[in-house]
Residue frames relative to the residue before (quaternion, step in Angstrom):
aa qw qx qy qz dx dy dz
X 1.0000 0.0000 0.0000 0.0000 0.00 0.00 0.00
X 0.4698 0.6198 -0.4846 0.4003 3.53 0.57 1.25
X 0.5677 0.6477 -0.4141 0.2945 3.54 -1.30 -0.10
X 0.7753 0.2125 -0.1539 0.5745 3.59 1.24 0.03
X 0.6213 -0.5357 0.4165 0.3919 3.55 -1.27 0.38
X 0.5900 0.5846 -0.3613 0.4238 3.59 1.10 -0.68
X 0.6749 0.4783 -0.2928 0.4797 3.57 0.92 -0.87
X 0.6121 0.5358 -0.3490 0.4652 3.59 1.08 -0.66
X 0.6429 0.5134 -0.3167 0.4720 3.60 0.94 -0.86
X 0.6516 0.5112 -0.3121 0.4655 3.58 0.93 -0.88
X 0.6559 0.5129 -0.3115 0.4579 3.59 0.95 -0.87
X 0.6547 0.5044 -0.3066 0.4721 3.58 0.96 -0.89
X 0.6574 0.5075 -0.3107 0.4623 3.59 0.93 -0.88
X 0.6368 0.5166 -0.3241 0.4717 3.59 1.02 -0.78
X 0.6575 0.5096 -0.3067 0.4625 3.57 0.97 -0.85
X 0.6331 0.5162 -0.3203 0.4797 3.56 1.06 -0.77
X 0.6668 0.5372 -0.3041 0.4176 3.56 0.91 -0.97
X 0.7106 0.4612 -0.2876 0.4468 3.60 0.79 -0.93
X 0.6708 0.4714 -0.3171 0.4767 3.59 1.18 -0.32
X 0.5685 0.5466 -0.3974 0.4692 3.57 1.27 0.02
X 0.5305 0.6709 -0.3860 0.3456 3.58 1.17 -0.60
X 0.6663 0.5186 -0.3372 0.4163 3.66 0.82 -0.85
X 0.7195 0.4018 -0.2480 0.5092 3.59 1.19 -0.38
X 0.6404 0.5131 -0.3281 0.4679 3.57 1.24 0.25
X 0.6961 -0.4656 0.3480 0.4215 3.56 -1.33 0.09
X 0.5462 0.6373 -0.3970 0.3714 3.59 1.18 -0.44
X 0.5946 0.5819 -0.3632 0.4196 3.56 1.10 -0.67
X 0.6689 0.5062 -0.3020 0.4530 3.55 0.88 -0.93
X 0.6442 0.5178 -0.3229 0.4611 3.57 1.01 -0.77
X 0.6713 0.4973 -0.2965 0.4628 3.56 0.96 -0.88
X 0.6467 0.5164 -0.3195 0.4616 3.59 0.98 -0.82
X 0.6458 0.5299 -0.3207 0.4464 3.58 1.00 -0.79
X 0.7068 0.4552 -0.2548 0.4778 3.58 1.16 -0.59
X 0.8316 0.1861 -0.0749 0.5179 3.60 0.84 -0.93
X 0.5521 -0.6328 0.3877 0.3800 3.59 1.26 0.06
X 0.6606 -0.5263 0.3652 0.3913 3.55 -1.29 0.43
X 0.6717 0.5027 -0.2984 0.4551 3.57 0.93 -0.91
X 0.6622 0.5038 -0.3012 0.4658 3.55 0.98 -0.86
X 0.6367 0.5291 -0.3210 0.4600 3.55 1.03 -0.81
X 0.6761 0.4962 -0.3007 0.4542 3.59 0.87 -0.97
X 0.6360 0.5216 -0.3289 0.4640 3.59 1.01 -0.79
X 0.6614 0.5055 -0.2970 0.4678 3.56 0.93 -0.94
X 0.6708 0.5109 -0.2968 0.4483 3.57 0.89 -0.96
X 0.6799 0.4957 -0.2966 0.4517 3.60 0.89 -0.91
X 0.6543 0.5026 -0.3118 0.4713 3.58 0.98 -0.83
X 0.6609 0.5023 -0.2999 0.4700 3.57 0.95 -0.90
X 0.6425 0.5276 -0.3214 0.4535 3.58 0.96 -0.86
X 0.6643 0.5038 -0.3039 0.4609 3.56 0.91 -0.92
X 0.6588 0.5196 -0.3095 0.4476 3.57 0.91 -0.93
X 0.6951 0.4577 -0.2818 0.4775 3.60 0.87 -0.92
X 0.6235 0.5332 -0.3478 0.4539 3.60 1.04 -0.70
X 0.6197 0.5212 -0.3399 0.4783 3.60 1.03 -0.73
X 0.6180 0.5315 -0.3303 0.4759 3.57 1.05 -0.77
X 0.6407 0.5298 -0.3189 0.4552 3.59 0.95 -0.90
X 0.6611 0.5188 -0.3074 0.4465 3.58 0.89 -0.96
X 0.7062 0.4492 -0.2706 0.4756 3.57 0.82 -0.97
X 0.6163 0.5384 -0.3485 0.4570 3.59 1.07 -0.69
X 0.6528 0.4964 -0.3077 0.4824 3.59 1.02 -0.78
X 0.6574 0.5284 -0.3031 0.4436 3.56 0.95 -0.94
X 0.7608 0.4028 -0.2017 0.4672 3.59 0.93 -0.89
X 0.5754 0.6050 -0.3856 0.3926 3.61 1.20 -0.30
X 0.5209 -0.6168 0.4741 0.3514 3.63 -1.08 0.60
X 0.6066 -0.6069 0.3770 0.3487 3.58 -1.07 0.76
X 0.2945 -0.7685 0.5204 0.2276 3.60 0.93 -0.77
X 0.7329 -0.4128 0.3076 0.4447 3.55 -1.32 -0.17
X 0.3987 -0.6828 0.5557 0.2572 3.55 -1.20 0.57
X 0.2719 -0.7949 0.5295 0.1176 3.54 -0.74 1.13
X 0.7976 -0.0640 0.0445 0.5981 3.59 1.16 -0.55
X 0.1212 -0.7483 0.6470 0.0820 3.52 -1.35 0.38
X 0.1847 -0.8359 0.5123 0.0686 3.56 -0.26 1.28
X 0.3738 -0.7700 0.4600 0.2363 3.59 1.26 -0.06
X 0.8206 -0.2313 0.1769 0.4917 3.55 -1.15 -0.65
X 0.5626 0.5956 -0.3951 0.4155 3.59 1.12 -0.57
X 0.6706 0.4894 -0.2888 0.4768 3.56 0.98 -0.87
X 0.6468 0.5235 -0.3215 0.4519 3.57 1.03 -0.76
X 0.6540 0.4943 -0.3152 0.4781 3.60 0.97 -0.79
X 0.6494 0.4969 -0.3152 0.4817 3.58 0.97 -0.83
X 0.6315 0.5456 -0.3247 0.4451 3.56 1.04 -0.80
X 0.6145 0.5449 -0.3435 0.4555 3.59 1.04 -0.73
X 0.6586 0.5043 -0.3055 0.4675 3.58 0.91 -0.92
X 0.6833 0.4914 -0.2897 0.4557 3.57 0.85 -0.97
X 0.6888 0.4843 -0.2900 0.4549 3.58 0.97 -0.79
X 0.5626 0.5548 -0.3931 0.4703 3.60 1.14 -0.43
X 0.6701 0.4826 -0.2877 0.4851 3.57 0.91 -0.95
X 0.6460 0.5259 -0.3161 0.4541 3.58 0.94 -0.89
X 0.6541 0.5164 -0.3104 0.4573 3.59 0.97 -0.84
X 0.6408 0.5081 -0.3181 0.4795 3.59 1.03 -0.76
X 0.6395 0.5119 -0.3170 0.4781 3.58 0.99 -0.84
X 0.6482 0.5330 -0.3187 0.4406 3.58 0.96 -0.90
X 0.6610 0.4869 -0.3004 0.4855 3.57 0.92 -0.88
X 0.6547 0.5312 -0.3091 0.4399 3.57 0.94 -0.90
X 0.6292 0.5625 -0.3314 0.4217 3.57 1.05 -0.75
X 0.7741 0.3529 -0.1744 0.4957 3.58 1.08 -0.72
X 0.7100 0.4399 -0.2617 0.4836 3.59 1.24 0.02
X 0.7495 0.3344 -0.2123 0.5305 3.56 1.24 0.12
X 0.5603 -0.6027 0.4427 0.3560 3.61 -1.15 0.55
X 0.0292 0.8065 -0.5881 0.0539 3.56 -0.94 0.85
X 0.3931 -0.7553 0.4776 0.2167 3.61 -0.54 1.16
X 0.6037 0.5647 -0.3746 0.4200 3.62 1.19 -0.26
X 0.5444 0.6171 -0.4046 0.3990 3.60 1.23 -0.24
X 0.6317 -0.5459 0.3943 0.3842 3.55 -1.21 0.53
X 0.8484 0.1348 -0.1306 0.4950 3.56 -0.85 1.03
X 0.6194 0.5731 -0.3327 0.4210 3.59 1.24 0.18
X 0.2796 0.8053 -0.4904 0.1812 3.59 1.21 0.31
X 0.6200 0.5771 -0.3479 0.4018 3.61 1.05 -0.72
X 0.5700 0.6136 -0.3758 0.3968 3.60 1.21 -0.41
X 0.4919 0.6844 -0.4246 0.3308 3.58 1.21 -0.31
X 0.6698 0.4923 -0.2938 0.4719 3.59 1.19 -0.47
X 0.6092 0.5521 -0.3499 0.4490 3.59 1.27 -0.10
X 0.4820 -0.6978 0.4493 0.2808 3.56 -0.76 1.03
X 0.6372 0.5457 -0.3462 0.4199 3.62 1.03 -0.67
X 0.5667 0.5914 -0.3895 0.4212 3.61 1.25 -0.22
X 0.6639 0.4867 -0.2964 0.4842 3.58 1.28 -0.17
X 0.6585 0.5206 -0.2907 0.4592 3.58 1.29 -0.09
X 0.7180 0.4570 -0.3065 0.4264 3.54 -1.31 -0.19
X 0.8303 -0.1545 0.1379 0.5174 3.53 -1.02 -0.85
X 0.5912 0.5932 -0.3628 0.4087 3.60 1.15 -0.56
X 0.5965 0.5531 -0.3631 0.4543 3.58 1.18 -0.45
X 0.6564 0.4815 -0.2998 0.4975 3.58 1.23 -0.46
X 0.7569 -0.1839 0.1335 0.6127 3.57 0.95 -0.94
X 0.4097 -0.7147 0.5075 0.2525 3.57 -1.02 0.76
X 0.7179 0.3559 -0.2442 0.5462 3.59 1.30 0.08
X 0.0036 -0.8564 0.5162 0.0076 3.63 0.66 1.02
X 0.6502 0.5146 -0.3380 0.4452 3.63 0.96 -0.73
X 0.6651 0.5023 -0.3071 0.4593 3.58 0.89 -0.89
X 0.6814 0.4669 -0.2927 0.4817 3.58 1.00 -0.76
X 0.5764 0.5579 -0.3807 0.4600 3.60 1.13 -0.50
X 0.6708 0.4776 -0.2888 0.4885 3.58 0.96 -0.89
X 0.6339 0.5378 -0.3302 0.4471 3.59 0.99 -0.81
X 0.6857 0.4701 -0.2841 0.4776 3.59 0.89 -0.91
X 0.6028 0.5418 -0.3451 0.4733 3.58 1.10 -0.68
X 0.6678 0.4954 -0.2953 0.4706 3.57 0.94 -0.90
X 0.6462 0.5155 -0.3208 0.4624 3.60 0.95 -0.85
X 0.6225 0.5533 -0.3322 0.4428 3.58 0.98 -0.86
X 0.7227 0.4320 -0.2475 0.4794 3.56 0.88 -0.94
X 0.5853 0.5492 -0.3741 0.4646 3.59 1.14 -0.48
X 0.6427 0.5289 -0.3160 0.4554 3.56 1.01 -0.83
X 0.8037 0.3453 -0.1367 0.4648 3.55 0.88 -1.00
X 0.7205 0.3196 -0.2384 0.5674 3.60 1.25 -0.10
X 0.0720 -0.8759 0.4771 0.0047 3.56 0.14 1.29
X 0.4663 0.6692 -0.4716 0.3352 3.64 1.16 0.14
X 0.6409 -0.5818 0.3416 0.3661 3.57 -1.08 0.71
X 0.6302 0.5373 -0.3433 0.4430 3.60 1.00 -0.74
X 0.6703 0.4837 -0.2956 0.4788 3.59 0.95 -0.84
X 0.6078 0.5470 -0.3525 0.4552 3.58 1.06 -0.70
X 0.6509 0.5032 -0.3102 0.4763 3.60 0.98 -0.83
X 0.6916 0.4968 -0.2761 0.4457 3.57 0.86 -1.02
X 0.7590 0.3721 -0.2102 0.4912 3.57 0.59 -1.15
X 0.6140 0.5445 -0.3496 0.4521 3.58 1.09 -0.64
X 0.6591 0.5133 -0.3081 0.4551 3.57 0.95 -0.86
X 0.6842 0.4695 -0.2849 0.4799 3.58 0.91 -0.91
X 0.6447 0.5248 -0.3210 0.4538 3.57 1.05 -0.73
X 0.6415 0.5115 -0.3136 0.4781 3.57 0.99 -0.84
X 0.6509 0.5236 -0.3152 0.4504 3.57 0.95 -0.87
X 0.6963 0.4716 -0.2894 0.4572 3.59 0.81 -0.95
X 0.6553 0.4964 -0.3188 0.4717 3.60 0.99 -0.77
X 0.6627 0.4838 -0.3033 0.4845 3.57 0.93 -0.88
X 0.5942 0.6008 -0.3545 0.4004 3.56 1.11 -0.68
X 0.6051 0.5614 -0.3691 0.4272 3.59 1.05 -0.64
X 0.6942 0.4554 -0.2690 0.4882 3.59 1.00 -0.81
X 0.6330 0.5254 -0.3301 0.4630 3.59 1.07 -0.72
X 0.6411 0.5106 -0.3182 0.4765 3.59 1.02 -0.80
X 0.6265 0.5364 -0.3342 0.4561 3.59 0.97 -0.83
X 0.6752 0.4957 -0.2964 0.4589 3.57 0.88 -0.94
X 0.6606 0.5045 -0.3070 0.4635 3.58 0.98 -0.84
X 0.6782 0.4914 -0.2928 0.4614 3.58 0.92 -0.91
X 0.6231 0.5352 -0.3472 0.4525 3.59 1.02 -0.73
X 0.6557 0.5110 -0.2978 0.4694 3.55 1.04 -0.83
X 0.7068 0.4681 -0.2571 0.4639 3.57 0.99 -0.86
X 0.8070 0.3339 -0.1342 0.4682 3.57 0.84 -1.04
X 0.2397 -0.8254 0.4819 0.1706 3.59 1.29 -0.30
X 0.8559 0.0246 -0.0171 0.5164 3.62 -0.68 -1.05
X 0.6060 0.5567 -0.3597 0.4399 3.59 1.05 -0.68
X 0.6631 0.4881 -0.3062 0.4778 3.57 0.98 -0.80
X 0.6145 0.5468 -0.3500 0.4482 3.60 0.96 -0.78
X 0.6566 0.5086 -0.3040 0.4667 3.56 1.00 -0.83
X 0.6703 0.4891 -0.2960 0.4731 3.58 0.99 -0.84
X 0.6711 0.5081 -0.2967 0.4511 3.57 0.91 -0.91
X 0.6145 0.5730 -0.3462 0.4174 3.58 1.11 -0.64
X 0.7609 0.3531 -0.1885 0.5107 3.60 1.15 -0.58
X 0.7131 0.3377 -0.2403 0.5655 3.58 1.30 0.16
X 0.2184 -0.7703 0.5762 0.1642 3.57 -1.27 -0.02
X 0.5066 -0.6033 0.5199 0.3304 3.51 -1.26 0.48
X 0.7068 0.4248 -0.2489 0.5079 3.60 0.75 -1.06
X 0.5009 -0.6823 0.4342 0.3082 3.63 -0.67 1.04
X 0.8573 0.1449 -0.1673 0.4648 3.51 -1.10 1.00
X 0.4596 0.7026 -0.4549 0.2970 3.65 1.17 -0.14
X 0.6831 0.4805 -0.2962 0.4635 3.60 0.84 -0.94
X 0.6269 0.5291 -0.3365 0.4625 3.59 1.05 -0.70
X 0.6845 0.4839 -0.2876 0.4633 3.58 0.89 -0.91
X 0.6995 0.4465 -0.2617 0.4927 3.58 1.15 -0.61
X 0.5002 -0.6838 0.4039 0.3451 3.58 1.28 -0.01
X 0.4949 0.6708 -0.4239 0.3542 3.60 1.21 0.34
X 0.7470 0.2842 -0.1743 0.5752 3.58 1.28 -0.28
X 0.3196 -0.7433 0.5588 0.1821 3.55 -1.23 0.52
X 0.3009 -0.7641 0.5483 0.1583 3.55 -0.84 1.02
X 0.0146 0.7898 -0.6122 0.0363 3.56 -0.93 0.94
X 0.3394 -0.7569 0.5248 0.1910 3.57 -0.55 1.16
X 0.5299 0.6589 -0.3960 0.3581 3.59 1.21 -0.51
X 0.7607 0.3490 -0.1932 0.5120 3.59 0.95 -0.83
X 0.7130 0.4853 -0.2385 0.4463 3.57 1.25 -0.20
X 0.5750 0.6628 -0.3855 0.2854 3.58 1.01 -0.77
X 0.7041 0.4589 -0.2878 0.4591 3.60 0.86 -0.89
X 0.6015 0.5347 -0.3570 0.4742 3.59 1.19 -0.48
X 0.6151 0.5250 -0.3345 0.4839 3.57 1.08 -0.72
X 0.6603 0.5087 -0.3007 0.4634 3.59 0.92 -0.92
X 0.6792 0.4804 -0.2857 0.4757 3.58 0.90 -0.94
X 0.6270 0.5327 -0.3289 0.4636 3.58 1.05 -0.72
X 0.6517 0.5047 -0.3155 0.4702 3.57 1.01 -0.79
X 0.6172 0.5269 -0.3364 0.4778 3.57 1.08 -0.72
X 0.6296 0.5262 -0.3268 0.4689 3.59 0.98 -0.85
X 0.6407 0.5226 -0.3264 0.4580 3.59 0.94 -0.84
X 0.6596 0.5164 -0.3134 0.4472 3.58 0.90 -0.90
X 0.6399 0.5148 -0.3193 0.4728 3.57 1.04 -0.79
X 0.6624 0.4999 -0.3014 0.4695 3.59 0.90 -0.94
X 0.6599 0.5154 -0.3010 0.4563 3.56 0.96 -0.88
X 0.6850 0.5089 -0.2846 0.4368 3.57 0.92 -0.95
X 0.7867 0.3368 -0.1623 0.4912 3.57 0.96 -0.85
X 0.3842 0.7529 -0.4696 0.2550 3.60 1.25 0.04
X 0.6960 0.4654 -0.2846 0.4669 3.57 0.84 -0.93
X 0.6413 0.5293 -0.3270 0.4491 3.60 1.07 -0.69
X 0.7452 0.4063 -0.2126 0.4842 3.56 0.87 -0.98
X 0.7786 0.3479 -0.1650 0.4954 3.57 0.83 -1.04
X 0.4401 -0.7138 0.4441 0.3155 3.56 1.12 -0.63
X 0.7071 0.3610 -0.2412 0.5581 3.57 1.30 0.11
X 0.3342 -0.7507 0.5337 0.1999 3.59 -0.81 0.94
X 0.3235 -0.7564 0.5334 0.1966 3.62 -0.90 0.89
X 0.4866 0.6937 -0.4188 0.3265 3.58 1.28 -0.12
X 0.5517 -0.5925 0.4624 0.3616 3.60 -1.07 0.65
X 0.4336 -0.7034 0.5075 0.2444 3.55 -1.07 0.78
X 0.3261 -0.7576 0.5352 0.1826 3.57 -0.69 1.09
X 0.7501 0.3481 -0.2799 0.4876 3.52 -1.18 0.58
């Protein structure tokens, strides 16, 4: 089911739909029938299968009309956004985060309020959002707008859906955690609700920058398109 923009739209809509389930009443019904472990296994397998469909649908769909071309300005902005996205991505996998599945007990640990969590409590979702925005800026064809726009909307909406689910599950514990962190990057820091510490963050920033350099260097080899600004 690939080869047209219609199939790409269907794939994106399916991917959006299955990620709304965890925040709906359907999740509770499924867990009551197959258990938490069974539900998570089913959800992960289904997500992977549909995501593969999305990738192939995007790859096989015609590019369509070009809606914009931001030129080098978009490429320079994309570099900045991807540096931040890479740091968020590293932070998401190198630090404790109560928003992760099965990690609610970390809310009582002081280190869960530091590092990347002091910037945003959803570093992975914001990494994907910034990645999607970067490609939306620099890939103005309609097919890319559907693909990256759909994934960007999902990841951004996911931050609010996760917050709602965690508040329902953790109640007062979540209220306490949310009071000292923020969904929107840097909001809690600017409002004085979070404390910034370079001690827990510096090596994640360094590793994130290294990740960006690797992605930048191999982008044209793997993807076939260079993200570097065009000279001349």
